[in-house]
C-alpha positions as CSV (number, residue, x, y, z in Angstrom):
1,M,42.6,-36.8,-46.5
2,K,43.3,-39.8,-44.2
3,F,46.7,-40.7,-43.3
4,E,47.6,-43.8,-40.9
5,G,50.5,-45.8,-39.8
6,K,52.4,-47.6,-37.2
7,V,55.8,-47.7,-35.8
8,V,57.8,-50.2,-33.3
9,I,60.0,-48.3,-30.9
10,Q,62.5,-50.3,-28.9
11,S,61.4,-48.8,-25.4
12,D,59.2,-49.4,-22.6
13,I,55.6,-48.1,-23.2
14,S,55.7,-45.7,-20.1
15,K,59.0,-44.0,-21.6
16,V,57.5,-43.7,-24.9
17,W,54.4,-42.2,-23.5
18,D,56.3,-39.8,-21.4
19,F,58.3,-38.6,-24.3
20,I,55.4,-38.2,-26.9
21,S,52.9,-36.8,-24.5
22,N,55.4,-34.1,-23.4
23,P,55.3,-31.2,-25.9
24,E,58.8,-29.8,-24.9
25,K,60.3,-33.2,-25.7
26,I,58.4,-34.4,-28.9
27,I,58.6,-30.8,-30.5
28,Q,62.3,-31.3,-30.9
29,C,61.8,-34.2,-33.3
30,I,59.5,-32.2,-35.7
31,P,61.3,-31.8,-39.0
32,G,61.5,-28.2,-40.2
33,I,60.7,-26.6,-36.8
34,Q,61.9,-23.1,-36.6
35,E,60.6,-21.8,-33.2
36,Y,57.8,-22.8,-30.9
37,S,56.1,-22.2,-27.5
38,V,54.0,-24.2,-25.1
39,G,51.2,-22.8,-23.4
40,E,48.4,-23.9,-20.9
41,D,47.0,-27.4,-21.5
42,K,50.0,-28.4,-23.7
43,R,48.9,-26.1,-26.4
44,V,51.7,-25.7,-28.8
45,T,52.2,-22.8,-31.5
46,A,55.1,-23.2,-33.8
47,K,56.9,-21.9,-37.2
48,I,57.6,-24.8,-39.3
49,K,59.7,-24.6,-42.6
50,V,57.8,-26.7,-45.3
51,S,58.9,-27.7,-48.8
52,I,56.5,-29.8,-50.7
53,G,56.9,-29.6,-54.5
54,F,56.6,-25.9,-55.7
55,I,55.3,-25.0,-52.3
56,K,58.0,-23.5,-49.9
57,G,57.6,-21.4,-46.9
58,I,57.0,-21.0,-43.3
59,F,53.8,-22.3,-41.8
60,H,52.4,-21.2,-38.5
61,A,50.9,-24.1,-36.8
62,S,49.3,-25.0,-33.5
63,S,48.2,-28.0,-31.7
64,K,45.9,-28.6,-28.9
65,V,45.1,-31.9,-26.8
66,L,41.5,-32.8,-27.0
67,E,41.8,-36.0,-25.2
68,E,44.7,-37.8,-23.4
69,N,44.6,-41.0,-21.3
70,S,47.8,-42.1,-19.7
71,T,46.2,-45.3,-18.5
72,T,45.2,-46.6,-22.0
73,Y,48.0,-44.8,-23.6
74,T,45.7,-42.9,-26.1
75,A,45.6,-39.4,-27.3
76,K,43.6,-37.1,-29.7
77,L,45.0,-33.8,-30.9
78,N,43.8,-31.0,-33.1
79,L,46.3,-29.6,-35.5
80,T,45.8,-26.3,-37.5
81,G,48.1,-24.3,-39.6
82,S,48.5,-21.9,-42.5
83,G,51.3,-20.5,-44.7
84,A,52.3,-20.1,-48.4
85,G,48.6,-19.3,-49.1
86,S,47.5,-22.7,-47.9
87,G,45.8,-24.2,-44.7
88,F,45.2,-27.2,-42.9
89,N,43.4,-28.6,-40.0
90,G,42.8,-32.0,-38.7
91,I,42.5,-34.5,-36.0
92,V,45.3,-36.9,-35.0
93,Y,44.7,-40.1,-33.0
94,I,47.6,-42.0,-31.2
95,K,47.6,-45.3,-29.4
96,L,50.5,-47.2,-27.8
97,N,50.5,-50.9,-27.4
98,K,52.9,-52.8,-25.2
99,L,54.9,-55.4,-27.0
100,D,57.6,-57.6,-25.6
101,G,60.4,-55.4,-24.8
102,S,59.3,-52.7,-27.2
103,T,56.2,-50.5,-28.0
104,E,53.9,-50.2,-31.0
105,L,52.7,-46.8,-31.8
106,I,49.6,-46.7,-34.1
107,W,48.6,-43.3,-35.4
108,A,45.9,-42.0,-37.6
109,A,45.1,-38.5,-39.1
110,D,42.1,-36.9,-40.8
111,V,43.1,-33.8,-42.4
112,N,41.5,-31.1,-44.6
113,V,43.9,-29.1,-46.7
114,S,43.1,-25.8,-48.8
115,G,44.8,-23.6,-51.0
116,P,47.8,-24.5,-53.4
117,L,48.7,-27.3,-50.8
118,G,45.3,-28.8,-51.3
119,S,45.5,-28.8,-55.0
120,L,48.7,-31.1,-54.8
121,A,48.0,-34.6,-56.0
122,K,47.1,-36.8,-53.1
123,P,50.1,-39.2,-53.7
124,M,52.5,-36.3,-53.4
125,L,51.0,-35.1,-50.1
126,E,50.8,-38.8,-48.8
127,G,54.6,-39.2,-49.6
128,Y,55.5,-35.9,-47.9
129,V,53.5,-36.9,-44.9
130,R,55.2,-40.4,-44.8
131,K,58.6,-38.9,-45.0
132,L,58.0,-36.3,-42.2
133,V,56.5,-39.1,-39.8
134,E,59.5,-41.3,-40.6
135,Q,61.9,-38.5,-39.6
136,L,59.7,-37.8,-36.5
137,F,59.9,-41.3,-35.3
138,D,63.5,-41.8,-36.1
139,C,64.2,-39.0,-33.8
140,V,62.0,-40.4,-31.2
141,R,63.9,-43.8,-31.4
142,Q,67.2,-41.8,-31.1
143,K,66.2,-39.8,-28.1
144,L,64.9,-42.9,-26.4
145,A,67.8,-45.2,-27.2
């Protein structure tokens, strides 16, 4: 499944980049986060509470930075996780663009989902992902305000 979107954050591009590229900061904005650890090369492992339709439980997830360029404000991450008899893995792309007095954050994700979670209707999963992303970026906006 492919997901994408963009959001405008009323903050300088360097401040937005410093926040979103720091796992210790951005992880605080992930909805449902229960616990986490940050290892070498910004590798994050976390337990996240998930509730999508009839699927509820704790997912064990991890992220790994595949590419990161602070000059072009781009990043590529690998995300994996499992829980409630389901699993996912995907690649997330992030790009920041400088606007007049604010920053545009463009994101895209290509995700494979298996198990009961994968059997949910695509619109249901898309709605859930959109809701999570909105909550994530609302938190980022508040932290950078």
